Phi, psi and omega in degrees: 000126181281172185298320181295317179295320179296318179296319178296317179295320179295318179295319178297315180298320180295315180297315179298318180298318179296318180294318179298317179300318180293322177297315179297318178300320178296318181292325182276349185068026182214102180306132179243112181069311183229146171228176176207159182260148183255339184239179181266015184293341179253010182272059179207172181292139003263354186287314182053050179261111179281159177306129181097347178289144180255169178209160178280121184261118181257128178300144181303327180296332178270322182292334182083201182296136177258159180197191183303132181102340179283141174263121186235152171256124183226160177277098180290147178267326186237329185302123179048040178083008180091167181116184183293131178225136178248109180220171182264141174284123181244359179184172180215136178235178178295337182265353179144193184271148173259129186235157179201141171288141184300334180265359183265140180282340184237157177284161178296330183281347170290340176258214186279348186285125176287166177307143185278130179270158177305320184293341180277340184281123182253342177197161178236131180289133179292132179230146171236127181054037177081001181248133180291137175282106187258136175249102189299132165065005183293333179293333179296324177295320178296315179298321177297318179291324176297319178295318178297322179295320179298319177297317180296319178299317179297321180289321184278343184296339178276352179283133179306132180093347180245016180298335180297339179298318181292335180270005180087002181276055183291322182300313179298319179296320179297315178298317179299316178297319179298317179293323177295320179294322176296316179297319179298318180298319180293315179297319179299324178292319182294315184271353177080021180271133174081358180272156183279099179286133184263131171267169183297306182218076179294147180285171187297318182295323179293320177297321180296316179295322181296318180297321181291332185262003180275144172247125185300131175294332177294320178298318177299318179298317180298318178298316179299315181297319179296317182295335181263316186283326181298311176296324178298317178296316180299323181294339177267321188276316186299315180288344183281158180146202182245143174249122185264139177233121177269121180245163175239121174275113191246158176291330184234153178293161182213155176284344177287123184295342180267358175252112188241136177299135186305135183081356181263190181208164178217146180250146172213163184266127179258117184258140174235119181247131178267106179267000182270187182266338186252141176306143184228157174235135178242135177252116183256123186223155172296135178243010177202173175289158177079022181226134172234144181230132173256151180053061188289336180265110182250124181247131181219131173282180182303126177080358182268162177235133175242153187228152174227157178260124180248129178251124180255127180254139175263143177288172179286341178271145178281158180137180179264137182222153178254129175243140186233140175241125180266145178223132173237131181249142178222141170283142188272068172269000176226157176302148183302321181296324179291317179298318179297318180294319179290323178297326179297331176287304175187141180306322182287342173292318177295317178299316181296321180294319178294318176299322180297322177297316179299314181299315182296315182295312181296318180296318179298315179298316182296311184294318181292324183271326188248321186086187183239017175285150186294149169272152177237127177237103185279144174235119184295331182275322183225122182271062182235134183295155180298319180298319179295322180295315179299318181297317180294321181294319178298316180296326179294317180296321185275000000 
């Protein structure tokens, strides 16, 4: 492979990787490396981010303290029905941050959105000299691929065994496909189907044809790992987040549990139910002031429910206030004590460690049972390998 071809392949791989990362981030509700804006609320000075423009998303734990002038992505409670919103911090109060889109004349808090809490911020846009690093239009490619995926899901939902796709059970279907592909690879190795049989001294032309028609076993392994780890990661990240409770600090007590006498407190039971197949652990923590949690580590086997006691405190001043409880869920592929220690560093450190265990186990099974020699998929009409076809098709699309 010459330098130009190598550079082209590298650029294609990088672009595909960035798009995949953005797609995963969209599904998880947590920008990974890159994020993008969907509306024109930031299409003004100084950001000038048009709909579909991307930006480098830095996790808050790495970005450090945020303040006025920072562009942040946060979980909005009211804006456009809630969800991820990317706006600039323009002020700070005792109750949280004040945010505004660069193209908007009013702050979000002038409308229905309450002040933004630290726990709501999921990423910070990378800036140099006060200007956001913008990647033009990359989000449009992600949106196009999401639309294509939706069309594919609709088409495949009628296939027996894939009906869960139409019900939104994409993760289970992905894991199932990944396990089936792993099983097929092992069976193919046992019966000798699809493997590259070596002759004693093949001639040069035969070796050339073989190379073109081989599909890398490593590529198959990567596909299997993606099909298994992405849903596993989603099952931990998507249910995690903050639960908001709006209370009223009142002059007098009330039978309503959300109306608390000023300076007083109320307790309620926080339940965690494991609806999955694998034992899970949930860590329930205060995500705002005025919240205490007992028994924060909840462990539940399949179908079980574990509970914690949450105490909500009202301030001495009367008025309406938001109290938040954070929850992080993990599949128990590691001892609970290890997960707790990793979570104390950062929740995504624990998620990454659990994913690493999955990758190591699946890779070990694959390598021991199948090996890393290439698979061969012959085409009578065109003697071109599957990997080459995929690469050419991607380059054609791009």
